[in-house]
C-alpha positions in Angstrom: -26.1 20.6 0.8 -26.6 24.3 0.3 -24.6 26.8 1.9 -26.6 29.5 4.0 -25.7 32.0 1.6 -27.3 30.1 -1.3 -30.5 29.7 0.6 -30.6 33.5 1.3 -29.2 34.7 -2.0 -32.4 36.4 -3.2 -33.3 37.9 0.2 -29.9 39.3 1.5 -31.7 41.7 3.8 -32.8 38.7 6.0 -29.3 38.0 6.9 -29.3 41.1 9.0 -31.9 39.8 11.3 -30.9 38.5 14.6 -33.0 35.4 14.5 -31.7 34.5 11.2 -28.1 35.2 12.3 -28.7 32.8 15.4 -30.3 30.2 13.1 -26.9 30.5 10.8 -24.7 30.1 13.9 -26.8 27.0 14.9 -26.6 25.4 11.5 -22.8 25.9 11.3 -22.5 24.2 14.7 -24.6 21.2 13.3 -22.5 21.0 10.3 -19.5 20.7 12.4 -21.1 18.0 14.7 -21.8 16.0 11.5 -18.4 16.4 10.1 -17.1 15.2 13.6 -19.6 12.5 13.6 -18.7 11.1 10.2 -14.9 11.2 11.1 -15.5 9.2 14.4 -17.6 6.8 12.4 -15.2 6.3 9.6 -12.3 5.9 12.3 -14.4 3.1 14.1 -14.7 1.3 10.9 -11.2 1.8 10.1 -10.2 0.2 13.5 -12.7 -2.6 13.0 -11.3 -3.4 9.6 -7.7 -3.5 11.0 -8.7 -5.7 13.8 -10.5 -8.0 11.1 -7.3 -7.8 9.0 -5.2 -9.1 11.9 -7.5 -11.9 12.6 -7.3 -13.0 9.0 -3.5 -12.9 9.1 -3.4 -14.8 12.3 -5.5 -17.5 10.7 -3.4 -17.6 7.6 -0.3 -17.9 9.5 -1.6 -20.7 11.5 -2.7 -22.6 8.4 0.7 -22.2 6.8 2.4 -23.5 10.2 -0.2 -26.5 10.0 0.8 -27.1 6.3 4.5 -27.2 7.2 3.9 -29.6 10.0 1.8 -31.8 7.7 4.5 -31.9 5.1 7.3 -32.5 7.5 5.7 -35.4 9.3 3.9 -36.8 6.2 0.4 -36.3 7.5 -2.6 -36.0 5.3 -3.2 -32.4 4.0 -5.8 -30.4 6.0 -9.3 -29.7 4.4 -8.6 -26.0 3.1 -12.2 -25.7 1.6 -13.5 -25.6 5.1 -11.0 -23.1 6.2 -11.7 -20.8 3.4 -15.4 -21.1 3.9 -14.9 -20.3 7.6 -12.6 -17.2 6.8 -15.2 -16.0 4.3 -18.1 -16.3 6.7 -16.0 -14.6 9.6 -15.3 -11.6 7.2 -18.8 -11.3 6.3 -20.3 -11.6 9.7 -17.9 -9.0 11.1 -18.8 -6.8 8.2 -22.4 -7.1 8.8 -22.1 -6.4 12.6 -20.0 -3.3 11.9 -22.1 -2.2 9.1 -19.2 -2.2 6.6 -20.4 -2.7 3.1 -18.2 -4.3 0.8 
């Protein structure tokens, strides 16, 4: 994005006009709002990613616990392919919902 000085570099005398000064102030305020909006958007995505990672870790811990119980009691091993598929679907769905592009 061009700065205000770059836009008026060949016509410096226009910078002294009150309307141009008002427009410059307005542009600076909008730039600040854009920066704040981008920061909030990034922070929301960060919180979403943290939430998703916590859910994934919780699921992994549950699978490990289930595996230990199966080994301990001699049960048939769980179907990990379905678990992995469900986990992948969960991650992709959350990313799509939150507009997070991997």
